N, C-alpha and C positions, 0 to 999 in steps of 0.2 A: 504494500500500500504506500502511495506517495505521501510525503510529509509536506505540509504547507508551512512556509516560513512566514513569520509575522513579527511585528514590533508591538510594543505596548505603549500606551499613553495613559497617564493619570493626571487629573487636573482638579484643583480645589478652587472654588469661587464663591464670593459673597454675592447674593442676588440683589441687585440694585433696582431692578425694574418692578413696576407695579401695573404694567399693561401687557396685553396679550400679543401674540403673533410676532411681527417684525420688531415690535417695541420691547419684547421680552429680552432678558439676559441670555446670551448664547452660552451654554454650558459646554457643548462639544459639537464640533463639525467634523464629519468624516472627510479626510483629505482627498484631493484629486487623485485619480488612478488607484483608489483603494476601496475596499469594503471593510467593514468593522463589526465587531461584536461587542456590545456594551455588556461587560461582565458585572458591573456594579454601578448603581446610581443611588446615592445615599444623600439624604437631606437632614439638616439639623436646624432647630429653632433656638437661637441664642438669646431669646427674649424671655422676660419674666411672666409673659402672658401668652395664651394660645394665639397662634397666627395662622391664617389660611395661606395655602401654597398651591400653585398651579404648575404642572409639568406638561409640556407639549413636545410632540415629535413633528418636525418639519420634513415632509416628504418631497424632495426636489422634483421627482417625476411628475407629480400632479400639482406642485406648488401650493400645497395645502398644509395647514397646521392641524394636527390631531391631538386631542387630549389623552394623556396617559393617566394623569391625576388632576382632578378638577375640584376646586373649592374644598380642599382637604384641610381640616383643622388640625394642625400639629401642636400638641400640648406644649406648654412652657418648658423650656430647657430640655427638650426631648429630641429624639432622632428616629428615622425610619429608613429602612432599605426599600426603595421604591420598586426596583425591578432588576432583573438580570437576564442576560442572553437575548437582548434585542439586536437584530441584525440591520445594519445601515449600509447604504451605498454612497458613493462619492457625492458630496454636497448635502446629504441629509444632516439634520441637526437635532439636538436636544436643547430646548429653551425652557426657561422658567421665569415665573414672576411671583411676587408675594403680595400679601395684603398691605404690608408696610415695607418700605425700602430698607435694605441692609439688616434684616432680622433673620433671614434664612441663608444658610450656607449649604453648598453642595459639593460632593466628591463624586467624580466619575472615573471609571477605569475601563479601558477598552483594549481589545486586540485589533490591530490594524494589519490587513492583508493586502500587499501590493498586487495590483492587477493592471498591467500596461494597456489593456484593452478597454478600461473604463474611461 
């Protein structure tokens, strides 16, 4: 069986956006000529009160934002693993926004597979 070579990417970001779609904070973009598997998407509320959080997947093929998590109340000073093993193609994105700017943090970890035909 052939082995696929990949690189990894891990990113941590504070979510500044409070609006959807193109105005949301970009957490991860699958690079050109790659496909990727999101292995971890983790969110944390660093505030002393519950805050709502929204996670979207931007599908470049149909130029549409799709909700993964919508209007989710994340308890004060808590964290949640949102998903794992979401497959993305070049240009696809994970974006997030919160009820209040700079109260939600996110960590994403991905395997990136080079594909010169993408």
